PQR file with spaces between the fields and no chain letter, atoms N, CA, C, O and H, PARSE charges and radii, in Angstrom:
ATOM       1  N    MET     1      62.199  208.478  -40.810 -0.4000 1.5000
ATOM       2  CA   MET     1      61.046  208.183  -40.089 -0.0000 2.0000
ATOM       3  C    MET     1      61.270  206.931  -39.263  0.5500 1.7000
ATOM       4  O    MET     1      62.067  206.070  -39.636 -0.5500 1.4000
ATOM       5  N    PRO     2      60.613  206.835  -38.212 -0.5600 1.5000
ATOM       6  CA   PRO     2      60.615  205.559  -37.347  0.2800 2.0000
ATOM       7  C    PRO     2      60.111  204.350  -38.254  0.5500 1.7000
ATOM       8  O    PRO     2      59.334  204.563  -39.185 -0.5500 1.4000
ATOM       9  N    TRP     3      60.526  203.218  -37.987 -0.4000 1.5000
ATOM      10  CA   TRP     3      60.205  202.017  -38.675 -0.0000 2.0000
ATOM      11  C    TRP     3      58.698  201.909  -38.858  0.5500 1.7000
ATOM      12  O    TRP     3      58.214  201.681  -39.967 -0.5500 1.4000
ATOM      13  H    TRP     3      61.157  203.045  -37.232  0.4000 1.0000
ATOM      14  N    ARG     4      57.943  202.078  -37.740 -0.4000 1.5000
ATOM      15  CA   ARG     4      56.499  201.941  -37.778 -0.0000 2.0000
ATOM      16  C    ARG     4      55.727  202.837  -38.702  0.5500 1.7000
ATOM      17  O    ARG     4      54.583  202.547  -39.052 -0.5500 1.4000
ATOM      18  H    ARG     4      58.337  202.264  -36.839  0.4000 1.0000
ATOM      19  N    SER     5      56.370  203.967  -39.116 -0.4000 1.5000
ATOM      20  CA   SER     5      55.639  204.874  -39.928 -0.0000 2.0000
ATOM      21  C    SER     5      56.359  205.136  -41.326  0.5500 1.7000
ATOM      22  O    SER     5      55.866  205.902  -42.154 -0.5500 1.4000
ATOM      23  H    SER     5      57.300  204.202  -38.832  0.4000 1.0000
ATOM      24  N    ALA     6      57.489  204.492  -41.526 -0.4000 1.5000
ATOM      25  CA   ALA     6      58.214  204.665  -42.780 -0.0000 2.0000
ATOM      26  C    ALA     6      57.502  203.927  -43.913  0.5500 1.7000
ATOM      27  O    ALA     6      56.825  202.922  -43.697 -0.5500 1.4000
ATOM      28  H    ALA     6      57.889  203.870  -40.853  0.4000 1.0000
ATOM      29  N    VAL     7      57.672  204.440  -45.090 -0.4000 1.5000
ATOM      30  CA   VAL     7      57.061  203.835  -46.339 -0.0000 2.0000
ATOM      31  C    VAL     7      58.137  203.823  -47.393  0.5500 1.7000
ATOM      32  O    VAL     7      58.983  204.715  -47.452 -0.5500 1.4000
ATOM      33  H    VAL     7      58.222  205.256  -45.265  0.4000 1.0000
ATOM      34  N    PHE     8      58.098  202.817  -48.213 -0.4000 1.5000
ATOM      35  CA   PHE     8      58.990  202.881  -49.390 -0.0000 2.0000
ATOM      36  C    PHE     8      58.160  202.800  -50.620  0.5500 1.7000
ATOM      37  O    PHE     8      57.034  202.302  -50.607 -0.5500 1.4000
ATOM      38  H    PHE     8      57.411  202.092  -48.165  0.4000 1.0000
ATOM      39  N    PHE     9      58.730  203.298  -51.697 -0.4000 1.5000
ATOM      40  CA   PHE     9      58.109  203.417  -52.984 -0.0000 2.0000
ATOM      41  C    PHE     9      58.838  202.660  -54.061  0.5500 1.7000
ATOM      42  O    PHE     9      60.066  202.711  -54.121 -0.5500 1.4000
ATOM      43  H    PHE     9      59.645  203.702  -51.708  0.4000 1.0000
ATOM      44  N    LEU    10      58.168  202.004  -54.859 -0.4000 1.5000
ATOM      45  CA   LEU    10      58.766  201.190  -55.908 -0.0000 2.0000
ATOM      46  C    LEU    10      58.028  201.482  -57.261  0.5500 1.7000
ATOM      47  O    LEU    10      56.830  201.234  -57.396 -0.5500 1.4000
ATOM      48  H    LEU    10      57.170  201.963  -54.810  0.4000 1.0000
ATOM      49  N    ALA    11      58.754  201.986  -58.196 -0.4000 1.5000
ATOM      50  CA   ALA    11      58.170  202.241  -59.582 -0.0000 2.0000
ATOM      51  C    ALA    11      57.909  200.994  -60.362  0.5500 1.7000
ATOM      52  O    ALA    11      58.568  199.977  -60.144 -0.5500 1.4000
ATOM      53  H    ALA    11      59.727  202.187  -58.086  0.4000 1.0000
ATOM      54  N    ARG    12      57.010  201.040  -61.224 -0.4000 1.5000
ATOM      55  CA   ARG    12      56.584  199.942  -62.025 -0.0000 2.0000
ATOM      56  C    ARG    12      57.829  199.351  -62.782  0.5500 1.7000
ATOM      57  O    ARG    12      58.003  198.137  -62.889 -0.5500 1.4000
ATOM      58  H    ARG    12      56.475  201.866  -61.402  0.4000 1.0000
ATOM      59  N    ASN    13      58.653  200.261  -63.281 -0.4000 1.5000
ATOM      60  CA   ASN    13      59.774  199.713  -64.058 -0.0000 2.0000
ATOM      61  C    ASN    13      60.766  198.988  -63.093  0.5500 1.7000
ATOM      62  O    ASN    13      61.344  197.949  -63.414 -0.5500 1.4000
ATOM      63  H    ASN    13      58.513  201.247  -63.194  0.4000 1.0000
ATOM      64  N    GLU    14      60.919  199.601  -61.902 -0.4000 1.5000
ATOM      65  CA   GLU    14      61.818  198.868  -60.902 -0.0000 2.0000
ATOM      66  C    GLU    14      61.212  197.498  -60.568  0.5500 1.7000
ATOM      67  O    GLU    14      61.960  196.526  -60.462 -0.5500 1.4000
ATOM      68  H    GLU    14      60.449  200.445  -61.641  0.4000 1.0000
ATOM      69  N    TRP    15      59.922  197.386  -60.402 -0.4000 1.5000
ATOM      70  CA   TRP    15      59.294  196.137  -60.139 -0.0000 2.0000
ATOM      71  C    TRP    15      59.431  195.162  -61.309  0.5500 1.7000
ATOM      72  O    TRP    15      59.624  193.965  -61.094 -0.5500 1.4000
ATOM      73  H    TRP    15      59.315  198.175  -60.487  0.4000 1.0000
ATOM      74  N    ASP    16      59.334  195.661  -62.544 -0.4000 1.5000
ATOM      75  CA   ASP    16      59.505  194.803  -63.718 -0.0000 2.0000
ATOM      76  C    ASP    16      60.943  194.120  -63.766  0.5500 1.7000
ATOM      77  O    ASP    16      61.116  192.951  -64.109 -0.5500 1.4000
ATOM      78  H    ASP    16      59.178  196.633  -62.719  0.4000 1.0000
ATOM      79  N    VAL    17      61.945  194.990  -63.381 -0.4000 1.5000
ATOM      80  CA   VAL    17      63.345  194.464  -63.430 -0.0000 2.0000
ATOM      81  C    VAL    17      63.564  193.434  -62.231  0.5500 1.7000
ATOM      82  O    VAL    17      64.091  192.333  -62.390 -0.5500 1.4000
ATOM      83  H    VAL    17      61.805  195.940  -63.102  0.4000 1.0000
ATOM      84  N    LEU    18      63.101  193.917  -61.029 -0.4000 1.5000
ATOM      85  CA   LEU    18      63.364  193.029  -59.907 -0.0000 2.0000
ATOM      86  C    LEU    18      62.509  191.746  -59.993  0.5500 1.7000
ATOM      87  O    LEU    18      63.013  190.670  -59.671 -0.5500 1.4000
ATOM      88  H    LEU    18      62.673  194.811  -60.900  0.4000 1.0000
ATOM      89  N    SER    19      61.361  191.820  -60.374 -0.4000 1.5000
ATOM      90  CA   SER    19      60.598  190.564  -60.362 -0.0000 2.0000
ATOM      91  C    SER    19      61.023  189.474  -61.490  0.5500 1.7000
ATOM      92  O    SER    19      60.575  188.327  -61.509 -0.5500 1.4000
ATOM      93  H    SER    19      60.952  192.694  -60.636  0.4000 1.0000
ATOM      94  N    ALA    20      61.891  189.962  -62.363 -0.4000 1.5000
ATOM      95  CA   ALA    20      62.460  189.058  -63.346 -0.0000 2.0000
ATOM      96  C    ALA    20      63.604  188.290  -62.792  0.5500 1.7000
ATOM      97  O    ALA    20      64.064  187.334  -63.417 -0.5500 1.4000
ATOM      98  H    ALA    20      62.256  190.893  -62.347  0.4000 1.0000
ATOM      99  N    LYS    21      64.075  188.661  -61.661 -0.4000 1.5000
ATOM     100  CA   LYS    21      65.211  188.012  -60.940 -0.0000 2.0000
ATOM     101  C    LYS    21      64.674  187.224  -59.753  0.5500 1.7000
ATOM     102  O    LYS    21      64.081  187.776  -58.826 -0.5500 1.4000
ATOM     103  H    LYS    21      63.701  189.437  -61.154  0.4000 1.0000
ATOM     104  N    VAL    22      64.899  185.937  -59.810 -0.4000 1.5000
ATOM     105  CA   VAL    22      64.426  185.040  -58.843 -0.0000 2.0000
ATOM     106  C    VAL    22      64.957  185.348  -57.437  0.5500 1.7000
ATOM     107  O    VAL    22      64.238  185.207  -56.448 -0.5500 1.4000
ATOM     108  H    VAL    22      65.381  185.488  -60.563  0.4000 1.0000
ATOM     109  N    ASN    23      66.229  185.772  -57.364 -0.4000 1.5000
ATOM     110  CA   ASN    23      66.904  185.992  -56.103 -0.0000 2.0000
ATOM     111  C    ASN    23      66.996  187.441  -55.738  0.5500 1.7000
ATOM     112  O    ASN    23      67.860  187.798  -54.937 -0.5500 1.4000
ATOM     113  H    ASN    23      66.814  185.887  -58.167  0.4000 1.0000
ATOM     114  N    ALA    24      66.193  188.269  -56.252 -0.4000 1.5000
ATOM     115  CA   ALA    24      66.204  189.745  -55.954 -0.0000 2.0000
ATOM     116  C    ALA    24      65.775  189.932  -54.480  0.5500 1.7000
ATOM     117  O    ALA    24      64.933  189.217  -53.936 -0.5500 1.4000
ATOM     118  H    ALA    24      65.492  187.979  -56.903  0.4000 1.0000
ATOM     119  N    VAL    25      66.438  190.973  -53.868 -0.4000 1.5000
ATOM     120  CA   VAL    25      66.138  191.310  -52.555 -0.0000 2.0000
ATOM     121  C    VAL    25      66.072  192.912  -52.432  0.5500 1.7000
ATOM     122  O    VAL    25      66.935  193.615  -52.959 -0.5500 1.4000
ATOM     123  H    VAL    25      67.122  191.554  -54.309  0.4000 1.0000
ATOM     124  N    VAL    26      65.080  193.403  -51.762 -0.4000 1.5000
ATOM     125  CA   VAL    26      64.923  194.789  -51.468 -0.0000 2.0000
ATOM     126  C    VAL    26      65.469  194.965  -50.091  0.5500 1.7000
ATOM     127  O    VAL    26      65.109  194.244  -49.161 -0.5500 1.4000
ATOM     128  H    VAL    26      64.379  192.832  -51.334  0.4000 1.0000
ATOM     129  N    HIS    27      66.402  195.992  -49.956 -0.4000 1.5000
ATOM     130  CA   HIS    27      66.946  196.352  -48.636 -0.0000 2.0000
ATOM     131  C    HIS    27      66.233  197.546  -48.084  0.5500 1.7000
ATOM     132  O    HIS    27      66.241  198.593  -48.732 -0.5500 1.4000
ATOM     133  H    HIS    27      66.695  196.578  -50.712  0.4000 1.0000
ATOM     134  N    LEU    28      65.640  197.468  -46.979 -0.4000 1.5000
ATOM     135  CA   LEU    28      64.945  198.600  -46.391 -0.0000 2.0000
ATOM     136  C    LEU    28      65.726  198.996  -45.177  0.5500 1.7000
ATOM     137  O    LEU    28      65.893  198.207  -44.246 -0.5500 1.4000
ATOM     138  H    LEU    28      65.633  196.617  -46.453  0.4000 1.0000
ATOM     139  N    TRP    29      66.216  200.239  -45.181 -0.4000 1.5000
ATOM     140  CA   TRP    29      67.050  200.860  -44.131 -0.0000 2.0000
ATOM     141  C    TRP    29      66.304  201.898  -43.331  0.5500 1.7000
ATOM     142  O    TRP    29      65.744  202.838  -43.896 -0.5500 1.4000
ATOM     143  H    TRP    29      66.081  200.879  -45.937  0.4000 1.0000
ATOM     144  N    CYS    30      66.291  201.748  -42.087 -0.4000 1.5000
ATOM     145  CA   CYS    30      65.826  202.771  -41.243 -0.0000 2.0000
ATOM     146  C    CYS    30      66.932  203.420  -40.492  0.5500 1.7000
ATOM     147  O    CYS    30      67.565  202.801  -39.636 -0.5500 1.4000
ATOM     148  H    CYS    30      66.746  200.984  -41.628  0.4000 1.0000
ATOM     149  N    ILE    31      67.172  204.648  -40.800 -0.4000 1.5000
ATOM     150  CA   ILE    31      68.370  205.396  -40.262 -0.0000 2.0000
ATOM     151  C    ILE    31      67.876  206.318  -39.115  0.5500 1.7000
ATOM     152  O    ILE    31      68.632  207.085  -38.520 -0.5500 1.4000
ATOM     153  H    ILE    31      66.658  205.150  -41.495  0.4000 1.0000
ATOM     154  N    ALA    32      66.541  206.186  -38.846 -0.4000 1.5000
ATOM     155  CA   ALA    32      66.034  207.130  -37.715 -0.0000 2.0000
ATOM     156  C    ALA    32      66.389  206.580  -36.412  0.5500 1.7000
ATOM     157  O    ALA    32      66.297  207.287  -35.408 -0.5500 1.4000
ATOM     158  H    ALA    32      65.927  205.563  -39.329  0.4000 1.0000
ATOM     159  N    THR    33      66.794  205.350  -36.351 -0.4000 1.5000
ATOM     160  CA   THR    33      67.093  204.655  -35.057 -0.0000 2.0000
ATOM     161  C    THR    33      68.613  204.573  -34.906  0.5500 1.7000
ATOM     162  O    THR    33      69.343  204.694  -35.889 -0.5500 1.4000
ATOM     163  H    THR    33      66.869  204.776  -37.166  0.4000 1.0000
ATOM     164  N    ARG    34      69.084  204.368  -33.681 -0.4000 1.5000
ATOM     165  CA   ARG    34      70.466  204.193  -33.399 -0.0000 2.0000
ATOM     166  C    ARG    34      70.698  202.927  -32.654  0.5500 1.7000
ATOM     167  O    ARG    34      70.241  202.789  -31.519 -0.5500 1.4000
ATOM     168  H    ARG    34      68.490  204.269  -32.883  0.4000 1.0000
ATOM     169  N    PRO    35      71.369  202.022  -33.228 -0.5600 1.5000
ATOM     170  CA   PRO    35      71.920  201.908  -34.541  0.2800 2.0000
ATOM     171  C    PRO    35      70.818  201.792  -35.574  0.5500 1.7000
ATOM     172  O    PRO    35      69.692  201.405  -35.260 -0.5500 1.4000
ATOM     173  N    PRO    36      71.160  202.137  -36.840 -0.5600 1.5000
ATOM     174  CA   PRO    36      70.232  201.920  -37.974  0.2800 2.0000
ATOM     175  C    PRO    36      69.829  200.475  -38.126  0.5500 1.7000
ATOM     176  O    PRO    36      70.621  199.602  -37.773 -0.5500 1.4000
ATOM     177  N    VAL    37      68.619  200.156  -38.641 -0.4000 1.5000
ATOM     178  CA   VAL    37      68.226  198.753  -38.748 -0.0000 2.0000
ATOM     179  C    VAL    37      67.915  198.568  -40.204  0.5500 1.7000
ATOM     180  O    VAL    37      67.603  199.512  -40.930 -0.5500 1.4000
ATOM     181  H    VAL    37      67.976  200.866  -38.928  0.4000 1.0000
ATOM     182  N    LEU    38      68.012  197.296  -40.621 -0.4000 1.5000
ATOM     183  CA   LEU    38      67.817  196.791  -41.977 -0.0000 2.0000
ATOM     184  C    LEU    38      66.847  195.685  -42.024  0.5500 1.7000
ATOM     185  O    LEU    38      66.785  194.867  -41.106 -0.5500 1.4000
ATOM     186  H    LEU    38      68.266  196.529  -40.031  0.4000 1.0000
ATOM     187  N    ALA    39      66.082  195.630  -43.067 -0.4000 1.5000
ATOM     188  CA   ALA    39      65.218  194.460  -43.401 -0.0000 2.0000
ATOM     189  C    ALA    39      65.640  194.082  -44.835  0.5500 1.7000
ATOM     190  O    ALA    39      65.671  194.938  -45.719 -0.5500 1.4000
ATOM     191  H    ALA    39      66.131  196.295  -43.812  0.4000 1.0000
ATOM     192  N    ALA    40      65.953  192.839  -45.050 -0.4000 1.5000
ATOM     193  CA   ALA    40      66.246  192.334  -46.445 -0.0000 2.0000
ATOM     194  C    ALA    40      64.935  191.509  -46.780  0.5500 1.7000
ATOM     195  O    ALA    40      64.631  190.478  -46.181 -0.5500 1.4000
ATOM     196  H    ALA    40      65.927  192.144  -44.331  0.4000 1.0000
ATOM     197  N    VAL    41      64.190  192.077  -47.808 -0.4000 1.5000
ATOM     198  CA   VAL    41      62.961  191.453  -48.157 -0.0000 2.0000
ATOM     199  C    VAL    41      63.059  190.814  -49.527  0.5500 1.7000
ATOM     200  O    VAL    41      63.182  191.510  -50.535 -0.5500 1.4000
ATOM     201  H    VAL    41      64.437  192.915  -48.294  0.4000 1.0000
ATOM     202  N    PRO    42      63.003  189.475  -49.568 -0.5600 1.5000
ATOM     203  CA   PRO    42      63.003  188.766  -50.777  0.2800 2.0000
ATOM     204  C    PRO    42      61.889  189.226  -51.746  0.5500 1.7000
ATOM     205  O    PRO    42      60.784  189.488  -51.271 -0.5500 1.4000
ATOM     206  N    ILE    43      62.092  189.332  -52.982 -0.4000 1.5000
ATOM     207  CA   ILE    43      61.151  189.721  -53.977 -0.0000 2.0000
ATOM     208  C    ILE    43      59.839  188.949  -53.861  0.5500 1.7000
ATOM     209  O    ILE    43      58.752  189.495  -54.052 -0.5500 1.4000
ATOM     210  H    ILE    43      62.990  189.119  -53.368  0.4000 1.0000
ATOM     211  N    SER    44      59.971  187.707  -53.553 -0.4000 1.5000
ATOM     212  CA   SER    44      58.741  186.779  -53.485 -0.0000 2.0000
ATOM     213  C    SER    44      57.853  187.269  -52.367  0.5500 1.7000
ATOM     214  O    SER    44      56.647  187.027  -52.418 -0.5500 1.4000
ATOM     215  H    SER    44      60.853  187.264  -53.397  0.4000 1.0000
ATOM     216  N    ARG    45      58.377  187.946  -51.353 -0.4000 1.5000
ATOM     217  CA   ARG    45      57.421  188.363  -50.226 -0.0000 2.0000
ATOM     218  C    ARG    45      56.790  189.660  -50.634  0.5500 1.7000
ATOM     219  O    ARG    45      55.797  190.045  -50.017 -0.5500 1.4000
ATOM     220  H    ARG    45      59.357  188.143  -51.311  0.4000 1.0000
ATOM     221  N    LEU    46      57.271  190.350  -51.599 -0.4000 1.5000
ATOM     222  CA   LEU    46      56.556  191.584  -52.055 -0.0000 2.0000
ATOM     223  C    LEU    46      55.334  191.296  -52.949  0.5500 1.7000
ATOM     224  O    LEU    46      54.390  192.086  -52.980 -0.5500 1.4000
ATOM     225  H    LEU    46      58.077  190.037  -52.100  0.4000 1.0000
ATOM     226  N    VAL    47      55.353  190.171  -53.671 -0.4000 1.5000
ATOM     227  CA   VAL    47      54.345  189.799  -54.635 -0.0000 2.0000
ATOM     228  C    VAL    47      52.922  190.071  -54.116  0.5500 1.7000
ATOM     229  O    VAL    47      52.158  190.703  -54.847 -0.5500 1.4000
ATOM     230  H    VAL    47      56.119  189.529  -53.646  0.4000 1.0000
ATOM     231  N    PRO    48      52.512  189.650  -52.926 -0.5600 1.5000
ATOM     232  CA   PRO    48      51.129  189.903  -52.520  0.2800 2.0000
ATOM     233  C    PRO    48      50.814  191.359  -52.352  0.5500 1.7000
ATOM     234  O    PRO    48      49.631  191.695  -52.302 -0.5500 1.4000
ATOM     235  N    HIS    49      51.733  192.220  -52.265 -0.4000 1.5000
ATOM     236  CA   HIS    49      51.505  193.725  -52.015 -0.0000 2.0000
ATOM     237  C    HIS    49      51.424  194.457  -53.319  0.5500 1.7000
ATOM     238  O    HIS    49      51.125  195.651  -53.356 -0.5500 1.4000
ATOM     239  H    HIS    49      52.694  191.947  -52.305  0.4000 1.0000
ATOM     240  N    VAL    50      51.712  193.682  -54.489 -0.4000 1.5000
ATOM     241  CA   VAL    50      51.677  194.428  -55.823 -0.0000 2.0000
ATOM     242  C    VAL    50      50.343  194.312  -56.508  0.5500 1.7000
ATOM     243  O    VAL    50      49.760  193.231  -56.600 -0.5500 1.4000
ATOM     244  H    VAL    50      51.955  192.712  -54.458  0.4000 1.0000
ATOM     245  N    ALA    51      49.868  195.437  -56.986 -0.4000 1.5000
ATOM     246  CA   ALA    51      48.503  195.474  -57.631 -0.0000 2.0000
ATOM     247  C    ALA    51      48.522  194.689  -58.933  0.5500 1.7000
ATOM     248  O    ALA    51      49.571  194.489  -59.544 -0.5500 1.4000
ATOM     249  H    ALA    51      50.341  196.315  -56.912  0.4000 1.0000
ATOM     250  N    THR    52      47.358  194.258  -59.338 -0.4000 1.5000
ATOM     251  CA   THR    52      47.153  193.563  -60.568 -0.0000 2.0000
ATOM     252  C    THR    52      46.592  194.574  -61.610  0.5500 1.7000
ATOM     253  O    THR    52      45.650  195.302  -61.295 -0.5500 1.4000
ATOM     254  H    THR    52      46.505  194.421  -58.842  0.4000 1.0000
ATOM     255  N    ASP    53      47.149  194.629  -62.829 -0.4000 1.5000
ATOM     256  CA   ASP    53      46.558  195.453  -63.927 -0.0000 2.0000
ATOM     257  C    ASP    53      45.211  194.794  -64.290  0.5500 1.7000
ATOM     258  O    ASP    53      45.061  193.573  -64.337 -0.5500 1.4000
ATOM     259  H    ASP    53      47.914  194.038  -63.084  0.4000 1.0000
ATOM     260  N    GLN    54      44.282  195.663  -64.532 -0.4000 1.5000
ATOM     261  CA   GLN    54      42.924  195.175  -64.959 -0.0000 2.0000
ATOM     262  C    GLN    54      42.406  196.098  -66.053  0.5500 1.7000
ATOM     263  O    GLN    54      42.637  197.306  -65.991 -0.5500 1.4000
ATOM     264  H    GLN    54      44.404  196.655  -64.494  0.4000 1.0000
ATOM     265  N    GLY    55      41.699  195.553  -67.069 -0.4000 1.5000
ATOM     266  CA   GLY    55      41.153  196.300  -68.136 -0.0000 2.0000
ATOM     267  C    GLY    55      42.315  197.152  -68.764  0.5500 1.7000
ATOM     268  O    GLY    55      43.367  196.611  -69.104 -0.5500 1.4000
ATOM     269  H    GLY    55      41.511  194.573  -67.119  0.4000 1.0000
ATOM     270  N    SER    56      42.105  198.437  -68.900 -0.4000 1.5000
ATOM     271  CA   SER    56      43.079  199.340  -69.484 -0.0000 2.0000
ATOM     272  C    SER    56      43.939  200.009  -68.361  0.5500 1.7000
ATOM     273  O    SER    56      44.863  200.782  -68.611 -0.5500 1.4000
ATOM     274  H    SER    56      41.251  198.876  -68.623  0.4000 1.0000
ATOM     275  N    GLY    57      43.550  199.639  -67.086 -0.4000 1.5000
ATOM     276  CA   GLY    57      44.267  200.311  -66.001 -0.0000 2.0000
ATOM     277  C    GLY    57      45.609  199.621  -65.697  0.5500 1.7000
ATOM     278  O    GLY    57      45.695  198.399  -65.818 -0.5500 1.4000
ATOM     279  H    GLY    57      42.799  199.011  -66.882  0.4000 1.0000
ATOM     280  N    ARG    58      46.654  200.362  -65.308 -0.4000 1.5000
ATOM     281  CA   ARG    58      48.044  199.840  -65.075 -0.0000 2.0000
ATOM     282  C    ARG    58      48.590  200.658  -63.922  0.5500 1.7000
ATOM     283  O    ARG    58      48.603  201.889  -63.949 -0.5500 1.4000
ATOM     284  H    ARG    58      46.584  201.355  -65.210  0.4000 1.0000
ATOM     285  N    TRP    59      49.058  199.906  -62.869 -0.4000 1.5000
ATOM     286  CA   TRP    59      49.677  200.527  -61.779 -0.0000 2.0000
ATOM     287  C    TRP    59      51.047  201.116  -62.139  0.5500 1.7000
ATOM     288  O    TRP    59      51.720  200.610  -63.036 -0.5500 1.4000
ATOM     289  H    TRP    59      49.048  198.906  -62.847  0.4000 1.0000
ATOM     290  N    GLN    60      51.444  202.141  -61.469 -0.4000 1.5000
ATOM     291  CA   GLN    60      52.703  202.807  -61.774 -0.0000 2.0000
ATOM     292  C    GLN    60      53.569  202.850  -60.561  0.5500 1.7000
ATOM     293  O    GLN    60      54.782  202.725  -60.727 -0.5500 1.4000
ATOM     294  H    GLN    60      50.897  202.552  -60.740  0.4000 1.0000
ATOM     295  N    VAL    61      53.097  203.009  -59.380 -0.4000 1.5000
ATOM     296  CA   VAL    61      53.983  203.183  -58.085 -0.0000 2.0000
ATOM     297  C    VAL    61      53.279  202.380  -56.991  0.5500 1.7000
ATOM     298  O    VAL    61      52.073  202.436  -56.750 -0.5500 1.4000
ATOM     299  H    VAL    61      52.111  203.110  -59.244  0.4000 1.0000
ATOM     300  N    LEU    62      54.216  201.599  -56.337 -0.4000 1.5000
ATOM     301  CA   LEU    62      53.782  200.853  -55.152 -0.0000 2.0000
ATOM     302  C    LEU    62      54.315  201.603  -53.989  0.5500 1.7000
ATOM     303  O    LEU    62      55.479  202.002  -53.967 -0.5500 1.4000
ATOM     304  H    LEU    62      55.195  201.554  -56.532  0.4000 1.0000
ATOM     305  N    ALA    63      53.427  201.810  -52.967 -0.4000 1.5000
ATOM     306  CA   ALA    63      53.712  202.430  -51.726 -0.0000 2.0000
ATOM     307  C    ALA    63      53.504  201.364  -50.637  0.5500 1.7000
ATOM     308  O    ALA    63      52.388  200.865  -50.492 -0.5500 1.4000
ATOM     309  H    ALA    63      52.481  201.486  -52.985  0.4000 1.0000
ATOM     310  N    CYS    64      54.523  201.008  -49.884 -0.4000 1.5000
ATOM     311  CA   CYS    64      54.375  199.871  -48.958 -0.0000 2.0000
ATOM     312  C    CYS    64      55.073  200.308  -47.665  0.5500 1.7000
ATOM     313  O    CYS    64      56.169  200.867  -47.716 -0.5500 1.4000
ATOM     314  H    CYS    64      55.429  201.414  -50.001  0.4000 1.0000
ATOM     315  N    PRO    65      54.415  200.045  -46.445 -0.5600 1.5000
ATOM     316  CA   PRO    65      54.999  200.474  -45.199  0.2800 2.0000
ATOM     317  C    PRO    65      56.042  199.424  -44.790  0.5500 1.7000
ATOM     318  O    PRO    65      55.928  198.227  -45.052 -0.5500 1.4000
ATOM     319  N    PHE    66      57.046  199.964  -44.139 -0.4000 1.5000
ATOM     320  CA   PHE    66      58.123  199.143  -43.607 -0.0000 2.0000
ATOM     321  C    PHE    66      57.541  198.168  -42.533  0.5500 1.7000
ATOM     322  O    PHE    66      58.025  197.042  -42.408 -0.5500 1.4000
ATOM     323  H    PHE    66      57.139  200.937  -43.926  0.4000 1.0000
ATOM     324  N    ARG    67      56.523  198.592  -41.773 -0.4000 1.5000
ATOM     325  CA   ARG    67      56.101  197.735  -40.652 -0.0000 2.0000
ATOM     326  C    ARG    67      55.670  196.428  -41.129  0.5500 1.7000
ATOM     327  O    ARG    67      55.537  195.520  -40.308 -0.5500 1.4000
ATOM     328  H    ARG    67      56.131  199.506  -41.874  0.4000 1.0000
ATOM     329  N    ASP    68      55.408  196.208  -42.514 -0.4000 1.5000
ATOM     330  CA   ASP    68      54.999  194.877  -42.875 -0.0000 2.0000
ATOM     331  C    ASP    68      56.152  193.827  -42.816  0.5500 1.7000
ATOM     332  O    ASP    68      55.931  192.630  -42.996 -0.5500 1.4000
ATOM     333  H    ASP    68      55.516  196.945  -43.181  0.4000 1.0000
ATOM     334  N    TRP    69      57.361  194.317  -42.562 -0.4000 1.5000
ATOM     335  CA   TRP    69      58.490  193.501  -42.458 -0.0000 2.0000
ATOM     336  C    TRP    69      59.264  193.854  -41.194  0.5500 1.7000
ATOM     337  O    TRP    69      59.474  195.029  -40.893 -0.5500 1.4000
ATOM     338  H    TRP    69      57.541  195.290  -42.416  0.4000 1.0000
ATOM     339  N    ALA    70      59.679  192.848  -40.469 -0.4000 1.5000
ATOM     340  CA   ALA    70      60.473  193.029  -39.234 -0.0000 2.0000
ATOM     341  C    ALA    70      61.887  193.252  -39.662  0.5500 1.7000
ATOM     342  O    ALA    70      62.346  192.644  -40.629 -0.5500 1.4000
ATOM     343  H    ALA    70      59.509  191.894  -40.713  0.4000 1.0000
ATOM     344  N    PRO    71      62.602  194.121  -38.958 -0.5600 1.5000
ATOM     345  CA   PRO    71      63.952  194.370  -39.185  0.2800 2.0000
ATOM     346  C    PRO    71      64.713  192.989  -39.044  0.5500 1.7000
ATOM     347  O    PRO    71      64.427  192.245  -38.106 -0.5500 1.4000
ATOM     348  N    THR    72      65.665  192.647  -39.955 -0.4000 1.5000
ATOM     349  CA   THR    72      66.381  191.473  -39.835 -0.0000 2.0000
ATOM     350  C    THR    72      67.699  191.572  -39.071  0.5500 1.7000
ATOM     351  O    THR    72      68.231  190.571  -38.591 -0.5500 1.4000
ATOM     352  H    THR    72      65.897  193.251  -40.718  0.4000 1.0000
ATOM     353  N    ALA    73      68.216  192.796  -38.969 -0.4000 1.5000
ATOM     354  CA   ALA    73      69.512  192.995  -38.273 -0.0000 2.0000
ATOM     355  C    ALA    73      69.742  194.488  -38.057  0.5500 1.7000
ATOM     356  O    ALA    73      69.321  195.305  -38.875 -0.5500 1.4000
ATOM     357  H    ALA    73      67.784  193.609  -39.360  0.4000 1.0000
ATOM     358  N    PRO    74      70.406  194.844  -36.965 -0.5600 1.5000
ATOM     359  CA   PRO    74      70.923  196.171  -36.903  0.2800 2.0000
ATOM     360  C    PRO    74      72.086  196.311  -37.782  0.5500 1.7000
ATOM     361  O    PRO    74      72.881  195.386  -37.948 -0.5500 1.4000
ATOM     362  N    ALA    75      72.205  197.534  -38.388 -0.4000 1.5000
ATOM     363  CA   ALA    75      73.317  197.806  -39.223 -0.0000 2.0000
ATOM     364  C    ALA    75      74.600  197.909  -38.407  0.5500 1.7000
ATOM     365  O    ALA    75      74.608  198.399  -37.278 -0.5500 1.4000
ATOM     366  H    ALA    75      71.559  198.285  -38.253  0.4000 1.0000
ATOM     367  N    VAL    76      75.659  197.442  -39.003 -0.4000 1.5000
ATOM     368  CA   VAL    76      76.984  197.585  -38.282 -0.0000 2.0000
ATOM     369  C    VAL    76      77.971  198.518  -39.042  0.5500 1.7000
ATOM     370  O    VAL    76      79.092  198.736  -38.583 -0.5500 1.4000
ATOM     371  H    VAL    76      75.652  197.044  -39.920  0.4000 1.0000
């Protein structure tokens, strides 16, 4: 998908593992463009997009659009 409409999904277990690492980075690749582009998103920048568990409710999957992050570099 083009960058503006692409979405990535992150499972709760993946978030639990990543968020325990201070220097974790999520790499978002868009291969619909030539050359492909990449955004390296530090885990700290994802925090505002993650839901908060409340009561007996617990989130399971995060869906987040690529457009929230600018590509950092074309892939080489």
